[in-house]
N, C-alpha and C positions, 0 to 999 in steps of 0.2 A: 346420242348426245347425253353426256353425263355432267349435270350441273345442279347446283342448289340455288342458282341465281334466277329468281322469278322473271327478271327482265329478259334473260337469255331464252327462257322457255317461251315467253310470249313472242319474242322476235322469231323463234323457230316456227311457231304456229302460224304467224303472219307470212313469213318467207315461203312457207309451203302451201299457203292458201287453204288451210284446214277449214272445212265446213262443218264437220261433225267430230265431236270429242267424246272419247270414252276415258273417264278418269277414275283412279282408285278411290274407294270409299274410305277416306281418311279425314282427319281434322282439317278445318279451314284455317288459313293463315291470312290475316288482313294485311295487305301490302298496298303500296301506292305504285301504280304503273305509270309510264309516260302516257299522258292523255291521248296523243296521236296514235300510239300503238294499241292502246286499249280500245279506242273508238273503232279502229280498223278491224280488230278482232270481233267486236260486238256486232258490227255491220255485216260481217261475213259468216260467222258461226250460226248455222241453221239449227243445230240441236246438240245437246250434251247429255251424257248418260254416266251414271255412277255404276261401277262394277265392284265386286268383291273377289279377291283372289280365289276363294273357295267356290265361286260360281253362283252364289245366291246372295242378293243384297236385300236388306230389310225394306219393307214398304215398296216392293217392286211394282212397276206399272208396265213393264215390257218383259215378255218371256220369249226366248228364242230356243226352239227345239230342232234337233237334228231330224232329217227326214230319211236318212239312209245311214246304215252302220259305217259306211266309208268316211263319214264326217269325223270319225274318231281315229282315223288312220294317223294323221299328223300328231295329235297329242300323245297317242300311244307310242309312236316311234320316237318322239322327243324324249320320252322318259326312259328309253333303253340305255343300259350301261354301254360304255365304249367297247368293252370286250365283245359284245354282241354285234356292234356296228362293224368291227374289224372282221368278224366271221362272215357276215352276210354282205358280200361286196357285189353280188349279182342279183338283180330282181328275179324273183321266182315267177313273176307274171310275164315279163318280156324277155328274160334271158340276157338282158343288157346290163352293163354296170350302172349302179345308181350313184347319184351325186354324193350322198352321205358317205359313200365308200371311197370317194376320190382321195388320193394321198394328201392333197393340200387341205381338204376339209378335215380329214382325220387328224392331221398334225395340229390344226387350229383347235379342234374339239378336245384333243388330248391335253393341250395346254390349259383348257378351261375345265377339265374334269374335276379338279378339286373344289370348284365353285359349288358343286352339288354333291352332298353326301348320300350314301345309301339310305340313310334315315329320311333325308329330304325327298328322295325319289319315292320311297315307300309311302310317305305321307301324301305326296302329290297324287300317286295312284289311288290311294284310299279316298281322297277328296273327289277325284274324278269319278270314281265308282258311285259315290253318293248322289251324283248328279244324274245318274241313269234313271230313265222312266221308260218302261217297256223296251229296255235294251238300247235306247237312244238317249243322248244327253240333252238336258234342258237347263239353260242358264237364265238368270234374271238380272234385270237392270232397272234403274230408276231415273226418270227424266229430271234434269236440273237446269237451271239457267246457266248461260255462258259465264255470268259473273261468279256464280258459286263454283263452277268447274275450275275457273282460273284460280280461285282462292284455295281450292283443294290441291291443285297442282303446285301452288306456291309453298305448300307445307312439306314438300319433298326434302328429306334429309334432316328434318328437325324432330326432336323428341316430342312424342305425343303425350307426355306425362301430365 
């Protein structure tokens, strides 16, 4: 869903029965929600956490660490350039075709390739490397109230100046 309308975001949270929220650590925006929708969310949301795109949030009270190097398989593969995806169409583990190499997926991802520059990819890899502790990734989060989480979600698309 792509919207800057805080009411649509809250409707989506309620429609999907979300009980746990992870929201970006960005400025809060004070908005007025429809009371019925807001009450439904507050009754159901059990916990909310702030995250930072670089993996570590200030004043964290929750640390999540990988227990196996395989936990980094998906993030590493996500950062691969399309040229590499096109070459590796068969899994070296199973010998079977992999989803990421299916023609429909490759067509879709090729159309999206311009969304991420080589510089973006390099920066993301560097950020991910910083999170490694003993060759395993450790990320941090901070618990917040559901009210604060919704206010942070409501600031999407607005200048944080």
